[in-house]
C-alpha positions as a printed NumPy array, in Angstrom:
array([[ 191.387,   -7.98 , -105.86 ],
       [ 189.27 ,  -10.005, -103.452],
       [ 189.971,  -13.67 , -102.761],
       [ 186.391,  -14.815, -102.088],
       [ 183.886,  -15.954, -104.712],
       [ 180.464,  -14.62 , -105.585],
       [ 178.745,  -17.556, -103.918],
       [ 180.597,  -17.268, -100.612],
       [ 180.066,  -13.495, -100.662],
       [ 176.338,  -13.769, -101.348],
       [ 175.844,  -16.569,  -98.811],
       [ 177.517,  -14.461,  -96.12 ],
       [ 175.426,  -11.387,  -96.953],
       [ 172.186,  -13.396,  -97.257],
       [ 172.806,  -14.812,  -93.791],
       [ 173.49 ,  -11.333,  -92.443],
       [ 170.52 ,   -9.653,  -94.144],
       [ 168.15 ,  -12.634,  -94.363],
       [ 164.808,  -10.861,  -93.954],
       [ 165.793,   -7.763,  -95.954],
       [ 164.149,   -7.333,  -99.328],
       [ 166.638,   -8.322, -102.064],
       [ 164.736,   -8.175, -105.387],
       [ 161.536,   -6.388, -106.388],
       [ 159.612,   -6.034, -109.648],
       [ 156.866,   -3.38 , -109.979],
       [ 153.369,   -4.61 , -110.78 ],
       [ 152.397,   -4.397, -114.45 ],
       [ 149.283,   -6.248, -115.667],
       [ 150.448,   -5.97 , -119.298],
       [ 153.8  ,   -7.669, -118.699],
       [ 154.362,  -11.307, -119.734],
       [ 155.807,  -12.217, -116.32 ],
       [ 154.978,  -11.354, -112.692],
       [ 152.017,   -9.1  , -113.617],
       [ 151.242,   -8.571, -109.907],
       [ 154.86 ,   -7.711, -109.121],
       [ 157.576,   -9.716, -107.388],
       [ 159.308,   -9.53 , -104.011],
       [ 162.06 ,  -11.784, -102.653],
       [ 164.142,  -11.573,  -99.479],
       [ 167.829,  -12.413,  -99.171],
       [ 167.105,  -15.71 ,  -97.412],
       [ 164.553,  -16.715, -100.067],
       [ 167.016,  -15.841, -102.826],
       [ 169.737,  -17.946, -101.191],
       [ 167.391,  -20.923, -100.903],
       [ 166.27 ,  -20.624, -104.532],
       [ 169.773,  -20.143, -105.937],
       [ 171.066,  -23.065, -103.852],
       [ 168.305,  -25.317, -105.188],
       [ 169.115,  -24.367, -108.776],
       [ 172.834,  -24.767, -108.107],
       [ 172.225,  -28.32 , -106.897],
       [ 170.078,  -29.115, -109.955],
       [ 172.826,  -27.906, -112.296],
       [ 175.399,  -29.959, -110.438],
       [ 173.251,  -33.101, -110.525],
       [ 172.9  ,  -32.682, -114.291],
       [ 176.693,  -32.774, -114.561],
       [ 177.485,  -29.077, -115.045],
       [ 180.522,  -27.653, -113.308],
       [ 183.323,  -25.126, -113.299],
       [ 184.313,  -23.762, -116.701],
       [ 180.968,  -24.254, -118.455],
       [ 179.228,  -21.28 , -120.056],
       [ 175.455,  -20.84 , -120.076],
       [ 173.774,  -18.315, -122.392],
       [ 170.734,  -16.793, -120.673],
       [ 168.025,  -14.963, -122.66 ],
       [ 165.326,  -13.837, -120.236],
       [ 165.042,  -10.063, -120.578],
       [ 164.676,   -8.316, -117.229],
       [ 163.042,  -11.159, -115.341],
       [ 164.416,  -11.343, -111.776],
       [ 165.195,  -15.007, -112.412],
       [ 168.147,  -13.739, -114.488],
       [ 169.809,  -12.62 , -111.246],
       [ 169.039,  -15.835, -109.369],
       [ 170.403,  -17.898, -112.252],
       [ 173.599,  -15.878, -112.223],
       [ 174.129,  -16.603, -108.531],
       [ 173.449,  -20.323, -109.023],
       [ 175.759,  -20.607, -112.033],
       [ 178.555,  -18.694, -110.333],
       [ 178.178,  -20.95 , -107.295],
       [ 179.431,  -23.836, -109.437],
       [ 182.123,  -21.804, -111.171],
       [ 180.05 ,  -21.55 , -114.336],
       [ 179.911,  -18.433, -116.479],
       [ 176.719,  -16.419, -116.976],
       [ 176.436,  -15.148, -120.572],
       [ 173.447,  -12.791, -120.807],
       [ 171.963,  -12.317, -124.285],
       [ 170.419,   -9.102, -125.576],
       [ 166.704,   -9.772, -126.321],
       [ 166.875,   -7.296, -129.204],
       [ 169.431,   -9.375, -131.086],
       [ 168.505,  -10.925, -134.405],
       [ 169.245,  -14.648, -135.053],
       [ 172.545,  -13.862, -136.785],
       [ 173.737,  -11.887, -133.761],
       [ 172.634,  -14.653, -131.38 ],
       [ 174.465,  -17.209, -133.515],
       [ 177.667,  -15.175, -133.389],
       [ 177.523,  -14.945, -129.592],
       [ 176.806,  -18.661, -129.139],
       [ 179.627,  -19.672, -131.463],
       [ 182.11 ,  -17.211, -129.984],
       [ 181.542,  -18.272, -126.375],
       [ 180.955,  -21.98 , -127.172],
       [ 177.946,  -22.067, -124.858],
       [ 177.33 ,  -25.418, -123.164],
       [ 173.66 ,  -24.715, -122.448],
       [ 170.998,  -22.099, -123.23 ],
       [ 168.233,  -21.009, -120.847],
       [ 165.424,  -18.85 , -122.267],
       [ 162.114,  -17.32 , -121.28 ],
       [ 159.185,  -18.661, -123.376],
       [ 158.82 ,  -15.475, -125.423],
       [ 162.435,  -15.735, -126.637],
       [ 162.51 ,  -19.438, -127.532],
       [ 161.914,  -18.83 , -131.254],
       [ 164.728,  -16.284, -131.458],
       [ 167.149,  -18.614, -129.687],
       [ 166.167,  -21.61 , -131.819],
       [ 166.848,  -19.578, -134.965],
       [ 170.21 ,  -18.49 , -133.545],
       [ 171.202,  -22.03 , -132.631],
       [ 170.192,  -23.234, -136.093],
       [ 172.521,  -20.686, -137.694],
       [ 175.473,  -21.903, -135.621],
       [ 175.193,  -25.46 , -136.896],
       [ 176.006,  -26.623, -133.351],
       [ 173.861,  -28.83 , -131.132],
       [ 173.183,  -26.679, -128.079],
       [ 170.455,  -27.7  , -125.652],
       [ 167.757,  -25.066, -125.074],
       [ 165.891,  -25.042, -121.765],
       [ 162.711,  -22.965, -121.433],
       [ 162.19 ,  -21.386, -118.03 ],
       [ 159.68 ,  -19.111, -116.316],
       [ 159.859,  -18.894, -112.507],
       [ 161.454,  -22.243, -111.719],
       [ 164.404,  -24.122, -113.234],
       [ 162.991,  -27.168, -115.068],
       [ 164.609,  -30.542, -115.533],
       [ 167.963,  -30.087, -117.261],
       [ 169.567,  -32.125, -120.04 ],
       [ 172.694,  -33.964, -118.982],
       [ 175.9  ,  -32.048, -119.566],
       [ 177.932,  -33.295, -122.507],
       [ 181.126,  -32.723, -120.534],
       [ 180.489,  -33.38 , -116.86 ],
       [ 184.076,  -33.123, -115.667],
       [ 184.661,  -29.905, -113.661],
       [ 187.628,  -27.903, -114.929],
       [ 188.997,  -26.781, -111.571],
       [ 188.281,  -25.14 , -108.247],
       [ 186.306,  -21.903, -108.074],
       [ 188.447,  -18.929, -107.057],
       [ 188.326,  -15.157, -107.272],
       [ 189.934,  -15.375, -110.71 ],
       [ 187.339,  -17.804, -112.113],
       [ 185.233,  -16.406, -114.962],
       [ 181.852,  -15.308, -113.577],
       [ 180.328,  -13.577, -116.599],
       [ 180.932,  -12.959, -120.251],
       [ 179.441,   -9.596, -121.214],
       [ 179.359,   -8.706, -124.904],
       [ 180.028,   -5.11 , -125.866],
       [ 180.221,   -3.39 , -129.249],
       [ 183.597,   -3.535, -130.936],
       [ 185.049,   -0.835, -133.16 ],
       [ 185.893,   -3.493, -135.745],
       [ 182.254,   -4.544, -136.008],
       [ 181.639,   -7.757, -134.1  ],
       [ 180.85 ,   -7.488, -130.37 ],
       [ 183.668,   -8.462, -128.019],
       [ 183.152,  -10.79 , -125.068],
       [ 184.541,   -9.221, -121.873],
       [ 185.719,  -11.874, -119.434],
       [ 184.771,  -10.861, -115.9  ],
       [ 186.039,  -12.742, -112.846],
       [ 184.362,  -13.26 , -109.472],
       [ 186.813,  -10.867, -107.823],
       [ 186.304,   -8.262, -110.526],
       [ 182.535,   -8.222, -110.157],
       [ 182.654,   -8.033, -106.367],
       [ 185.147,   -5.18 , -106.571],
       [ 182.834,   -3.362, -108.966],
       [ 179.875,   -3.406, -106.591],
       [ 181.899,   -2.687, -103.461],
       [ 183.692,    0.247, -105.096],
       [ 180.35 ,    1.773, -106.104],
       [ 178.784,    1.193, -102.7  ],
       [ 181.69 ,    2.898, -100.928],
       [ 181.869,    6.176, -102.891],
       [ 180.298,    8.289, -100.16 ],
       [ 179.547,   11.973, -100.603],
       [ 176.359,   12.366, -102.629],
       [ 176.36 ,    8.609, -103.395],
       [ 175.344,    7.666,  -99.874],
       [ 173.912,    4.164,  -99.563],
       [ 172.324,    3.373,  -96.196],
       [ 172.806,   -0.185,  -94.994],
       [ 169.592,   -2.164,  -95.278],
       [ 167.451,    0.916,  -95.934],
       [ 167.707,    1.703,  -99.648],
       [ 165.848,    0.444, -102.697],
       [ 167.503,    1.153, -106.045],
       [ 165.251,    1.409, -109.096],
       [ 167.246,    0.542, -112.231],
       [ 165.353,    0.43 , -115.563],
       [ 168.451,   -0.603, -117.526],
       [ 168.734,   -4.095, -119.063],
       [ 170.207,   -6.923, -116.994],
       [ 172.446,   -7.985, -119.876],
       [ 174.385,   -4.742, -119.316],
       [ 177.094,   -4.456, -116.698],
       [ 175.267,   -1.559, -115.022],
       [ 172.153,   -3.398, -113.846],
       [ 173.48 ,   -6.94 , -114.008],
       [ 176.675,   -6.462, -112.006],
       [ 177.37 ,   -2.938, -110.715],
       [ 173.961,   -2.426, -109.085],
       [ 173.538,   -6.076, -108.088],
       [ 176.705,   -6.33 , -106.026],
       [ 176.418,   -2.828, -104.57 ],
       [ 172.994,   -3.819, -103.247],
       [ 174.277,   -7.129, -101.863],
       [ 177.227,   -5.389, -100.198],
       [ 174.9  ,   -2.976,  -98.386],
       [ 171.98 ,   -5.346,  -97.732],
       [ 169.696,   -3.292,  -99.946],
       [ 167.062,   -4.004, -102.61 ],
       [ 167.327,   -3.915, -106.402],
       [ 164.104,   -2.911, -108.167],
       [ 163.933,   -4.314, -111.721],
       [ 161.316,   -2.847, -114.088],
       [ 161.009,   -4.336, -117.562],
       [ 162.419,   -1.192, -119.156],
       [ 162.261,    2.593, -118.903],
       [ 158.84 ,    4.109, -119.528],
       [ 158.444,    7.804, -118.871],
       [ 154.708,    7.582, -118.149],
       [ 155.16 ,    5.021, -115.366],
       [ 158.502,    6.248, -113.936],
       [ 157.233,    8.416, -111.047],
       [ 154.365,    6.095, -110.164],
       [ 156.598,    3.019, -109.984],
       [ 159.186,    4.879, -107.932],
       [ 156.465,    5.757, -105.45 ],
       [ 154.752,    2.362, -105.342],
       [ 158.022,    0.459, -104.865],
       [ 159.385,    2.828, -102.214],
       [ 162.52 ,    3.529, -104.262],
       [ 165.098,    5.783, -102.618],
       [ 167.744,    5.731, -105.385],
       [ 167.418,    5.489, -109.159],
       [ 169.655,    4.959, -112.18 ],
       [ 169.221,    6.865, -115.418],
       [ 170.711,    7.409, -118.858],
       [ 170.695,   10.665, -120.786],
       [ 167.445,    9.838, -122.608],
       [ 165.551,    9.527, -119.305],
       [ 166.017,   13.165, -118.3  ],
       [ 164.53 ,   14.964, -121.367],
       [ 161.721,   12.395, -121.486],
       [ 160.759,   13.213, -117.883],
       [ 161.205,   16.944, -118.375],
       [ 158.823,   16.813, -121.354],
       [ 156.02 ,   15.365, -119.226],
       [ 153.345,   17.612, -117.817],
       [ 153.145,   17.961, -114.055],
       [ 151.534,   14.87 , -112.528],
       [ 150.347,   13.665, -109.156],
       [ 153.265,   11.245, -108.786],
       [ 156.043,   13.772, -109.484],
       [ 156.748,   14.503, -105.829],
       [ 155.112,   11.544, -104.082],
       [ 158.285,    9.435, -104.304],
       [ 161.121,    9.237, -101.777],
       [ 164.178,    9.482, -104.045],
       [ 167.275,   10.875, -102.316],
       [ 169.537,   10.851, -105.389],
       [ 169.932,    9.35 , -108.868],
       [ 173.074,    8.084, -110.571],
       [ 173.689,    7.971, -114.303],
       [ 175.414,    9.406, -117.324],
       [ 174.709,   11.659, -120.258],
       [ 172.431,   14.338, -118.848],
       [ 172.584,   17.492, -120.94 ],
       [ 174.13 ,   20.365, -118.915],
       [ 171.254,   22.644, -119.925],
       [ 168.789,   20.208, -118.302],
       [ 170.823,   19.205, -115.257],
       [ 170.069,   22.191, -113.033],
       [ 166.433,   22.624, -114.135],
       [ 165.741,   18.923, -113.484],
       [ 167.16 ,   19.069, -109.966],
       [ 165.217,   22.245, -109.235],
       [ 161.947,   20.803, -110.569],
       [ 162.112,   17.376, -108.944],
       [ 164.172,   18.07 , -105.837],
       [ 167.028,   15.549, -105.856],
       [ 170.561,   15.505, -107.328],
       [ 171.626,   13.723, -110.509],
       [ 175.106,   12.312, -109.905],
       [ 177.002,   11.918, -113.173],
       [ 179.368,    8.962, -113.457],
       [ 181.52 ,    7.294, -116.086],
       [ 182.083,    3.566, -116.367],
       [ 182.76 ,    0.772, -118.804],
       [ 182.518,   -3.008, -118.829],
       [ 186.3  ,   -3.386, -118.887],
       [ 187.014,   -1.346, -115.722],
       [ 185.308,   -2.091, -112.409],
       [ 185.976,    1.316, -110.861],
       [ 183.639,    4.087, -111.942],
       [ 184.468,    7.774, -112.064],
       [ 181.826,    9.866, -110.319],
       [ 180.95 ,   13.451, -109.419],
       [ 179.872,   12.46 , -105.919],
       [ 181.762,   15.264, -104.131],
       [ 181.295,   19.018, -104.439],
       [ 181.7  ,   20.913, -106.608],
       [ 179.714,   18.807, -109.072],
       [ 179.916,   21.313, -111.964],
       [ 176.427,   20.447, -113.185],
       [ 176.596,   23.169, -115.824],
       [ 179.273,   21.139, -117.637],
       [ 179.9  ,   17.565, -118.772],
       [ 182.053,   16.809, -115.726],
       [ 182.073,   13.07 , -115.055],
       [ 184.477,   12.427, -112.204],
       [ 187.92 ,   12.685, -110.702],
       [ 190.741,   10.152, -110.33 ],
       [ 191.302,    8.563, -106.931],
       [ 193.465,    5.924, -105.293],
       [ 192.994,    2.749, -107.291],
       [ 191.889,    4.588, -110.434],
       [ 194.596,    6.683, -112.06 ],
       [ 193.703,    8.681, -115.183],
       [ 195.998,    9.968, -117.91 ],
       [ 194.886,   11.962, -120.963],
       [ 197.012,   11.286, -124.048],
       [ 197.356,   12.205, -127.709],
       [ 197.503,    9.838, -130.663],
       [ 201.12 ,    8.948, -129.843],
       [ 200.27 ,    8.096, -126.22 ],
       [ 201.959,   11.253, -124.939],
       [ 200.288,   12.975, -122.009],
       [ 198.652,   16.241, -123.046],
       [ 198.644,   19.46 , -120.988],
       [ 195.745,   20.134, -118.63 ],
       [ 192.855,   21.738, -120.465],
       [ 193.699,   19.884, -123.7  ],
       [ 191.419,   17.202, -125.124],
       [ 192.793,   13.704, -125.585],
       [ 192.003,   10.036, -125.076],
       [ 191.316,    8.924, -121.506],
       [ 193.515,    6.052, -120.342],
       [ 193.232,    4.264, -116.995],
       [ 195.133,    2.008, -114.642],
       [ 195.049,    0.901, -111.002],
       [ 198.635,    1.947, -110.292],
       [ 202.092,    1.881, -111.866],
       [ 202.946,   -1.25 , -109.866],
       [ 199.686,   -3.099, -110.649],
       [ 198.134,   -1.452, -113.712],
       [ 195.573,   -4.183, -114.447],
       [ 194.346,   -4.715, -110.901],
       [ 190.606,   -4.078, -110.834],
       [ 190.194,   -4.602, -114.565],
       [ 188.504,   -7.26 , -116.66 ],
       [ 190.404,  -10.453, -117.545],
       [ 190.508,   -9.748, -121.28 ],
       [ 188.52 ,  -10.081, -124.49 ],
       [ 187.483,  -13.655, -125.278],
       [ 189.434,  -15.147, -128.188],
       [ 191.115,  -11.775, -128.826],
       [ 194.445,  -11.694, -126.946],
       [ 196.026,   -9.25 , -129.401],
       [ 193.121,   -6.833, -129.048],
       [ 193.38 ,   -7.084, -125.266],
       [ 197.093,   -6.301, -125.292],
       [ 196.64 ,   -3.412, -127.706],
       [ 194.032,   -1.885, -125.394],
       [ 196.623,   -2.087, -122.581],
       [ 199.551,   -0.7  , -124.575],
       [ 202.017,    1.223, -122.46 ],
       [ 200.523,   -0.133, -119.239],
       [ 197.348,    1.974, -119.525],
       [ 193.9  ,    0.852, -120.645],
       [ 192.761,    2.924, -123.623],
       [ 189.077,    3.794, -123.281],
       [ 188.614,    5.449, -126.662],
       [ 186.732,    8.329, -125.007],
       [ 187.944,   11.861, -125.626],
       [ 188.066,   13.917, -122.431],
       [ 189.703,   16.984, -120.928],
       [ 191.193,   17.193, -117.424],
       [ 191.54 ,   20.541, -115.689],
       [ 193.99 ,   21.677, -113.01 ],
       [ 191.683,   20.4  , -110.247],
       [ 191.762,   16.868, -111.746],
       [ 188.119,   17.109, -112.803],
       [ 187.528,   15.141, -116.004],
       [ 185.098,   16.452, -118.615],
       [ 183.581,   14.394, -121.374],
       [ 184.303,   15.757, -124.872],
       [ 183.395,   13.139, -127.464],
       [ 182.902,    9.434, -128.063],
       [ 185.166,    7.064, -129.873],
       [ 184.936,    7.998, -133.542],
       [ 183.46 ,    4.696, -134.693],
       [ 181.026,    4.198, -131.808],
       [ 177.503,    5.602, -131.87 ],
       [ 175.822,    6.116, -128.497],
       [ 172.05 ,    5.779, -128.915],
       [ 169.809,    5.689, -125.834],
       [ 172.595,    4.167, -123.781],
       [ 173.497,    1.513, -126.37 ],
       [ 177.004,    1.479, -127.833],
       [ 176.702,    0.731, -131.539],
       [ 179.714,   -0.111, -133.694],
       [ 179.522,    1.759, -137.002],
       [ 181.628,   -0.976, -138.608],
       [ 179.004,   -3.623, -137.833],
       [ 176.313,   -1.67 , -139.694],
       [ 178.727,   -0.9  , -142.535],
       [ 179.495,   -4.604, -142.924],
       [ 175.784,   -5.422, -143.013],
       [ 175.016,   -2.828, -145.693],
       [ 178.109,   -3.693, -147.706],
       [ 176.702,   -7.218, -148.126],
       [ 173.754,   -5.806, -150.068],
       [ 174.333,   -6.276, -153.828],
       [ 173.312,   -2.702, -154.723],
       [ 175.701,   -0.971, -152.285],
       [ 179.038,    0.132, -153.741],
       [ 180.456,    1.756, -150.597],
       [ 179.042,    2.818, -147.247],
       [ 180.008,    5.037, -144.327],
       [ 178.101,    4.988, -141.048],
       [ 178.403,    7.737, -138.452],
       [ 176.655,    9.332, -135.505],
       [ 174.442,   12.379, -135.822],
       [ 172.984,   14.315, -132.881],
       [ 169.484,   13.409, -131.761],
       [ 167.493,   15.525, -129.311],
       [ 165.861,   12.534, -127.618],
       [ 168.346,    9.67 , -127.954],
       [ 171.69 ,   11.483, -127.729],
       [ 172.905,   10.155, -131.086],
       [ 171.309,    8.402, -134.049],
       [ 172.714,    6.181, -136.796],
       [ 173.299,    7.819, -140.187],
       [ 174.222,    5.552, -143.091],
       [ 175.712,    7.21 , -146.177],
       [ 175.406,    4.844, -149.142],
       [ 177.211,    5.294, -152.438],
       [ 174.846,    4.164, -155.193],
       [ 171.918,    5.378, -157.294],
       [ 169.092,    5.568, -154.784],
       [ 165.434,    6.399, -154.299],
       [ 162.707,    5.928, -151.682],
       [ 162.153,    2.272, -152.583],
       [ 165.838,    1.383, -152.29 ],
       [ 166.136,    3.299, -149.023],
       [ 163.281,    1.248, -147.6  ],
       [ 164.871,   -1.932, -148.934],
       [ 168.213,   -1.127, -147.273],
       [ 166.569,   -0.232, -143.972],
       [ 164.651,   -3.521, -144.023],
       [ 167.883,   -5.359, -144.869],
       [ 169.536,   -3.991, -141.716],
       [ 166.452,   -4.267, -139.52 ],
       [ 166.105,   -7.974, -140.29 ],
       [ 169.768,   -8.731, -139.539],
       [ 170.664,   -6.425, -136.651],
       [ 169.12 ,   -5.468, -133.326],
       [ 166.441,   -2.86 , -134.015],
       [ 168.398,    0.029, -132.496],
       [ 171.356,   -0.573, -134.841],
       [ 169.403,   -0.052, -138.063],
       [ 169.961,    3.344, -139.723],
       [ 167.688,    6.038, -138.348],
       [ 168.783,    8.134, -141.322],
       [ 169.829,    6.798, -144.734],
       [ 171.392,    9.119, -147.286],
       [ 172.527,    8.361, -150.821],
       [ 175.757,   10.081, -151.875],
       [ 177.677,   10.256, -155.145],
       [ 181.045,    9.584, -153.55 ],
       [ 182.565,    8.447, -150.266],
       [ 186.194,    9.631, -150.168],
       [ 188.98 ,    7.235, -149.209],
       [ 192.694,    7.558, -148.483],
       [ 195.466,    6.053, -150.586],
       [ 195.18 ,    2.935, -148.448],
       [ 191.413,    2.784, -149.087],
       [ 190.36 ,    3.935, -145.623],
       [ 187.119,    5.908, -145.623],
       [ 187.539,    9.578, -144.725],
       [ 184.351,   10.281, -142.814],
       [ 185.652,   13.552, -141.446],
       [ 185.747,   15.202, -144.889],
       [ 182.342,   14.043, -146.115],
       [ 180.501,   17.093, -144.8  ],
       [ 181.515,   20.717, -144.512],
       [ 181.556,   22.451, -141.161],
       [ 178.018,   23.506, -140.265],
       [ 176.444,   21.236, -142.876],
       [ 173.539,   19.07 , -141.728],
       [ 174.462,   15.451, -142.627],
       [ 170.792,   14.434, -142.539],
       [ 169.781,   16.945, -145.234],
       [ 168.259,   14.947, -148.069],
       [ 168.368,   11.737, -146.054],
       [ 165.459,    9.335, -145.613],
       [ 164.149,    9.311, -142.042],
       [ 163.476,    5.856, -140.547],
       [ 163.635,    6.816, -136.886],
       [ 159.928,    6.157, -136.348],
       [ 160.377,    2.558, -137.564],
       [ 163.127,    1.711, -135.056],
       [ 160.877,    0.044, -132.519],
       [ 160.93 ,   -3.378, -130.924],
       [ 157.385,   -4.102, -132.056],
       [ 157.955,   -3.228, -135.712],
       [ 158.137,   -6.26 , -138.012],
       [ 159.243,   -6.103, -141.631]])
């Protein structure tokens, strides 16, 4: 792990690459912020972050404090992170699609000392704070940090080092509630530097590349992996509000993007578009992502003329697996190979290594001597869960994979209680708990079903007497309490949900092989939109 901090690292790079473009936002007249676009150099970013860092310090904030930031994909999110980390404070990004109950859980779990929000999210944050019952100051911000309330605890908690907490990123947990991943300064720098140094097809050119990433900044991908890879190489991060198929090629061209990030949903959406004038006007050299369907991989590359490099990563492990060297096996779900500093072992349910060519759970470590080097610091407030994930000296990812004799790792399936929808990890248990609170629900089982556009969709099987009206009532119940993408896309009433002798639900026996689980289910997929209000 590195010894320097994020602030010293960024200050050094900003001095080295001062006039290089650091952050860019495409123009969009319909967007609530920067409608004409946004451009900022490294030297300008350093000056802005330093000014905000001084303002935070003068208000009494220091090392050890946590600040929840709810600003969507505004570039100010990145500048705030740098300023906070410069004082040893932790950046806690909040998902804008959360409902008040989810915001309240995050604020209470991390014990946030301060909240900074964009104007459009103030109401959501106020409702979340109200549910916590805690007095947390809310600061509204657009392009400049306003006057700050005095910190309630102004005493710094220690010097800033590589091991100081830099971010707290919340991910879905298999037990329902999201888990806060503690990420240190050294961890985050390692993440970006590892990515930037892959070589092969992932070939970043110092000071010459612009990476277009439409993923949300509250995710580790855009908020940390891309950010520090760009800083390491003196390159530019392009931050659109979100992915939109109809503006993808035009924005790539207008921003001069040379690299892009994608998720599986991006590829079919682009392939479904008719030929347009922007399709080949861009200058992309390669794109990096995960989840492209093998049947679309080759046709996409042939149609648009650049490679899609499949990778695997997770918030808890800074080193990504990637298919950056030939052969890339694009006709399969190959996602990478182990390398020095990232050992991979495929195991069965008893943690015994399985033979090559056999599916099992993927476990990771840095090395036998230092297994946790290059990994996150742990789950906040969950030491037992952290240790269980590291049982036997290997981190258990929960992903089912297969490794062949050439060490190539192929994705097989996701963790049984995690639903992967449009790049979002959704815990089935969280939706089950929400539905179980409804007075008319006797028992519920939530699972993933395939979806042609979004990879997987949420299916809720509810044991009770049901009809159209109750289905709509249960969907509304979830939609009001959970982020929109977590609500059931399909809701099916069933006569029985089988359980074991210890009352554990047996999802695997609910449907016969070849049976369509959505048959007879109510379809709410069209209502799962950010703009829909119930």
